[in-house]
C-alpha positions in Angstrom: -30.1 34.4 -24.6 -28.0 37.4 -23.6 -25.2 35.2 -22.4 -25.1 33.3 -25.7 -25.0 36.6 -27.6 -22.2 37.9 -25.4 -20.2 34.7 -25.8 -20.7 34.8 -29.6 -19.6 38.4 -29.8 -16.6 37.8 -27.6 -15.5 34.8 -29.7 -16.0 36.7 -32.9 -14.0 39.7 -31.5 -11.1 37.4 -30.3 -11.0 35.6 -33.7 -10.9 38.9 -35.6 -8.3 40.3 -33.3 -6.0 37.3 -33.7 -6.6 36.7 -37.4 -3.7 38.0 -39.4 -1.3 38.2 -36.6 2.1 36.6 -37.2 3.6 35.6 -33.9 6.5 33.6 -35.4 9.7 35.7 -35.5 11.9 35.4 -38.6 9.3 33.2 -40.4 10.9 33.8 -43.8 14.4 33.0 -42.4 15.8 36.3 -43.7 17.5 37.4 -40.4 20.8 35.6 -39.9 23.2 35.2 -37.0 26.7 36.3 -37.1 28.9 33.7 -38.7 30.6 31.3 -36.4 30.9 28.6 -39.1 31.6 29.1 -42.8 27.8 29.0 -43.4 25.1 31.5 -42.3 22.4 30.3 -39.9 18.9 31.7 -39.4 18.2 33.7 -36.3 15.7 32.6 -33.7 15.7 28.9 -34.9 17.5 26.0 -33.3 17.9 22.2 -33.8 16.4 20.2 -30.9 18.0 16.9 -32.0 21.4 15.9 -33.1 20.3 16.0 -36.7 20.8 19.0 -39.0 18.8 21.0 -41.5 19.8 22.8 -44.7 19.6 26.6 -44.9 19.4 27.8 -48.4 20.1 31.5 -48.8 21.7 33.9 -51.4 24.2 35.0 -48.7 26.2 31.9 -49.4 28.5 32.6 -52.3 27.3 30.8 -55.5 30.8 30.4 -56.9 32.5 29.2 -53.6 32.5 25.8 -52.0 29.1 26.4 -50.4 27.2 26.3 -53.7 25.0 23.4 -52.5 23.4 25.9 -50.0 22.9 28.8 -52.4 19.3 29.9 -53.2 17.4 29.7 -55.5 19.7 27.5 -57.6 21.6 24.9 -55.7 22.9 21.3 -55.8 19.4 19.8 -55.2 17.7 21.9 -57.9 15.9 25.2 -58.3 13.4 26.5 -55.8 12.1 30.0 -55.1 11.3 30.9 -51.5 7.6 31.5 -50.7 8.5 34.9 -49.1 11.9 36.6 -49.1 15.0 34.9 -50.5 15.8 32.1 -48.0 14.3 28.8 -47.0 14.9 25.7 -45.0 15.2 22.1 -46.2 14.6 19.1 -43.9 14.7 15.4 -44.7 11.4 13.7 -43.8 11.8 10.3 -45.4 14.7 8.7 -47.3 13.5 7.1 -50.5 16.8 5.8 -51.6 17.5 3.3 -48.8 15.7 0.2 -47.7 16.8 0.5 -44.1 14.4 2.3 -41.8 16.1 5.1 -39.9 14.7 6.7 -36.8 16.3 10.1 -37.4 14.2 13.2 -37.6 15.2 16.6 -39.0 13.3 19.6 -37.8 13.8 23.0 -36.4 12.0 25.0 -33.7 12.0 28.5 -32.2 14.4 29.3 -29.5 12.0 31.4 -27.4 8.4 31.9 -28.2 6.9 34.9 -26.4 3.9 36.8 -27.7 1.7 39.4 -26.1 -1.7 40.6 -27.2 -1.2 44.1 -26.0 
C-alpha cells in the first residue's frame, strides 16, 4: 500500500514538474542565423533530407524579390504566426499532380539537449 502511494506521488510530482516546460529551442522560429544566402534561416533547425522548407518571416523585405517568403502576407496567401512573427511551411502532399512522389519535407533540431536541473 505504501509502495503504491509512493509511486503515485512520485509520478504526480514528475508530471507536475515537467508540465509546462518547453525544451524546444527557438520554437517560434524568431531567432535567425547570420545570412549566408539572400534569405534568412531559423537558428537551431536543419533539413535532414535533400528537400527544402519555406521560412516565412517579416525580415524578408516585402518589396524585394523575396516577397514570396514574407510574413504574414506572401505569395501563398495570408497567415499569422501562432506565436511571434515567423513560421515554417512544408509540403506534405501534392494535390496538383497525379504522379506519386516519395519526397518528404521536414525539419529537425540540430542538437537537442535538456536538463532537469
